[in-house]
C-alpha positions as CSV (number, residue, x, y, z in Angstrom):
1,X,-39.8,47.7,-26.4
2,X,-38.9,49.0,-22.9
3,X,-38.5,46.7,-20.0
4,X,-38.2,47.7,-16.3
5,X,-36.1,50.7,-15.6
6,X,-36.0,51.9,-19.2
7,X,-33.9,49.1,-20.4
8,X,-34.8,47.4,-23.7
9,X,-36.8,44.2,-23.4
10,X,-34.8,41.0,-23.4
11,X,-37.0,39.3,-25.9
12,X,-39.6,40.2,-28.5
13,X,-41.7,38.5,-31.1
14,X,-41.4,39.3,-34.8
15,X,-43.4,38.1,-37.7
16,X,-42.1,37.3,-41.2
17,X,-44.5,35.8,-43.7
18,X,-46.7,33.4,-41.9
19,X,-44.1,32.6,-39.2
20,X,-43.5,34.1,-35.8
21,X,-40.1,34.2,-34.1
22,X,-38.8,35.2,-30.7
23,X,-35.6,37.4,-30.8
24,X,-33.1,38.1,-28.1
25,X,-29.9,40.1,-27.9
26,X,-26.8,39.1,-29.8
27,X,-23.5,37.6,-28.6
28,X,-20.5,39.9,-28.4
29,X,-19.1,38.2,-31.6
30,X,-22.4,38.7,-33.4
31,X,-22.6,42.4,-32.4
32,X,-19.1,43.0,-33.7
33,X,-19.8,41.2,-37.0
34,X,-23.1,43.1,-37.5
35,X,-22.1,46.6,-36.6
36,X,-21.7,47.7,-40.2
37,X,-25.1,46.0,-41.0
38,X,-26.8,48.0,-38.3
39,X,-25.3,51.2,-39.7
40,X,-26.4,50.2,-43.2
41,X,-30.1,49.6,-42.4
42,X,-30.7,53.4,-42.7
43,X,-29.6,53.4,-46.3
44,X,-32.2,53.2,-49.0
45,X,-33.1,49.6,-49.7
46,X,-31.5,49.6,-53.1
47,X,-28.3,51.1,-51.8
48,X,-27.4,48.5,-49.2
49,X,-30.3,48.7,-46.7
50,X,-31.9,45.5,-47.9
51,X,-28.6,43.5,-47.7
52,X,-27.9,44.9,-44.2
53,X,-31.4,43.9,-43.1
54,X,-31.0,40.4,-44.6
55,X,-27.7,39.9,-42.7
56,X,-29.3,41.0,-39.4
57,X,-32.3,38.7,-39.8
58,X,-30.1,35.7,-40.7
59,X,-28.0,36.2,-37.6
60,X,-30.9,36.9,-35.3
61,X,-32.9,33.9,-36.4
62,X,-30.0,31.4,-37.1
63,X,-31.0,29.2,-34.1
64,X,-34.7,29.1,-35.1
65,X,-34.7,28.6,-38.9
66,X,-32.2,27.5,-41.5
67,X,-30.9,30.4,-43.7
68,X,-32.3,28.9,-46.9
69,X,-35.7,28.5,-45.4
70,X,-35.7,32.0,-43.9
71,X,-34.7,33.5,-47.3
72,X,-37.5,31.6,-49.0
73,X,-40.2,33.1,-46.8
74,X,-42.7,35.3,-48.6
75,X,-42.5,38.6,-46.7
76,X,-43.4,42.2,-47.2
77,X,-40.8,45.0,-47.1
78,X,-42.7,46.4,-44.1
79,X,-42.4,43.1,-42.2
80,X,-38.7,43.1,-42.8
81,X,-38.3,46.7,-41.7
82,X,-40.4,46.2,-38.5
83,X,-38.5,43.0,-37.7
84,X,-35.1,44.6,-38.0
85,X,-36.2,47.6,-36.0
86,X,-37.4,45.2,-33.2
87,X,-34.1,43.3,-33.3
88,X,-32.2,46.6,-33.0
89,X,-34.2,47.6,-30.0
90,X,-33.9,44.2,-28.3
91,X,-30.2,44.2,-28.8
92,X,-30.0,47.9,-27.7
93,X,-28.3,48.8,-31.0
94,X,-31.1,51.3,-31.7
95,X,-32.1,53.9,-29.2
96,X,-35.8,54.8,-28.8
97,X,-36.6,57.5,-31.4
98,X,-33.9,56.4,-33.9
99,X,-35.1,55.5,-37.3
100,X,-33.5,52.0,-37.0
101,X,-35.0,50.6,-40.2
102,X,-34.1,50.9,-43.9
103,X,-35.8,53.6,-45.8
104,X,-37.7,52.8,-49.0
105,X,-37.0,54.6,-52.2
106,X,-39.9,57.0,-51.6
107,X,-38.4,57.9,-48.2
108,X,-34.9,58.5,-49.6
């Protein structure tokens, strides 16, 4: 997700279920509110990684889809992990090469 000059892209597309969304960076207030969630995505899914991922997706997509509708989408764990990683890169909260996605139980 590199733009010109090595800076992260300003927008990116993510796919969840049968829907596509365009994500951008966060506001300063959103970043402050989500710092713990971005730290938590590297935890095993059952130990907080899933909840952290859910919070990030809800915040990132709040202007495109109501929370209840988002949470009702049928998605795979892989789609969620890729989406959160993309959001982290776009918002520059993950550096290239960082894991930046929750690990599954097999990876823990």
